[in-house]
N, C-alpha and C positions, 0 to 999 in steps of 0.2 A: 630802212634808206639805207643805201648802200655807200660805204667809208670810205672814196674814191683815192684818200691820201694812204692806203694801204695794198694799192694797186701797184703791179710792177707794174717798173715805165715802158713803156713802148720801146721797140727796137732804136728804131732810127735818132730818136733825141738823143738815147742812153748813149749809142755810136758816136752821134756829134759831138756830145760833151767831153767821153773819154779821151776822143781824136784830138779835141783840144790842151786837154791837161796835159796828155802826150807831147806835143808839139810845143808848145809852151816850157817842156822839161819837166814838168810833173808826172813823172814816170810810174809811181809806187799809186800815189792816188787815179793816174786815169784809169787802175782797175776798176775802182767805186762803183761808177754808174756801168761800167761795163758788169759788170759781176751781178748788179739789179736787176740787169734784164735776162744774163746767162739763166740766173738760177731756176727760173721757171721754166724755161723751155727743155724740152724732150729731148729731140735730134732735129738734123737737117743744116742748112748753111747758116743759119743766123748764129746756131748754137756752136757749131765748129768757127766760126767767125768770130764770135765775142771770145768763144775758149780760148783761141788763140792768142788773141788779143792781148788778153789776159796774161797767157803766159809768157809774150814776148814783153809784157809790161814789168813784169817780175823778173824774167830776164835781165832787161835792161838797170833793173834798181839793183840787183844783187850784183852785176858787174860795175855799179858805182859802188859799191861799197865792199866790193873786194873779195865778194865772195864766189871764188870763180868753179867751184864744184856748182851751188845755187843757179850762178847764171847758165853754165852747160845744159845743165839739167834740164831748165824750164824751156831754155832753148831749143832745146830737142822735142820738146813737148811741142812748142808753139810752131816748128818747121811742119810736125805731122797734122797738128789739125788745121793750119790755114794754107796747107796743098793739097788737102781734101774738099775745099771751099769751090766750089761750082766758080769759072773764070767770069769776071765781073760781077760778080754777087754785090748790091747796093753800091756798084760803082766805086767799091775801095782799090785800091793800087796796091794789090798786095804782094805782089813782087820784090822791092824795095824794103819791104819788112822781112818779107822769108830771107832776102840773100842777106839782111842785119842777123838775123836770128843763126843763122849757118856759121856768119863768122865770129860770131859770140859761143856758140857752139864749139867750133876749131880753135878760137884762142880769144875768150871770154876777156882779156886783155887790152883787146882792140877797140876797148871802151875809151882808153888812155891815151890813145892816136886819131880817133875818130867818133867824131858823134852822131847818137841813132838819127836814122831817116826821120824826115817828117813823112807822117800818114797823108796821102791825096786819098778825097773822095770826090771826083766828076774833074780830075786835073788842078784840083784847089785844094791848099793845105786850109783844115780848118783850124782858126785861132779862137780867141775865145771873145773878138769882136766879132765873131761873126754866129755867137749863137743866140739863140733868140728863149731866155734864161726863163722864160712862163713854161715854154714846151719841153723844157728838158729836164733830166733828171737830175738836174745839178738842185734845182727847188726841193728836190725828196731829199736829198744829201745832205741840205743842210738842219733838217730835222732828225736827220739817223746819229747813234752815237757811236761816231767815227773818232779814233785816235785825235789829238792838236797838237803829237807831238812835233818838234821840229823837223824828225827824219819823216813823217810822213808827209810834211808839206813843202818841204823846201824841196827847192829845185836841184839840177846837178852841180856840184861842187864846184865849177869850173865858170858856170851860168855868172854872168856880172850882176842880174836882179837875183833880189832874195822877196819869198815872197813876206806880205804885211803881217802874216798870222805867224810863220817862223820868226819871224826878229820881234815881236810884242812877247812870244814865247822863252825867246833867250833872253829879253830883257827882264823878262819876271822870274825868271830861275836865278840870275843872276844877282836879285834884287834879296830873294830868299836866301839865298848862299851868302849874306853876308852880316 
């Protein structure tokens, strides 16, 4: 009998889950569903799209952490992958993401003045409320051994809301340190 829980996630659900995470400000966490779908791919537009989005998320995360050289390096890679994707592939609007990465490449401190773009698919920015959690790779992620550190799940520092998991993690650390 085939165990489907070990199958790589389908590209579109993983793409949607990562975009929703990115658009909600969870830039580092966005790479998890993208990477799960990207790893088994050989070549082609899906591989370049996911690889480029992973690099864009990493660049954004590095810039948020003031790791300027890491941001510039990842942004350079993102531009290379994303500009090699066929126009209109999977209806993802890549121009704003490429422009964002070019800005980070030239001036990583731009993160302190401008927010990252929202990624659009079919002219709509995907949010958590748009996801069908039964079909996305998020369900698979809940079984994977990913970090639960505040840094991994927290939103941008200037974001008004914090994730519940990040808040609980900070609270439990404070209790243990007393």
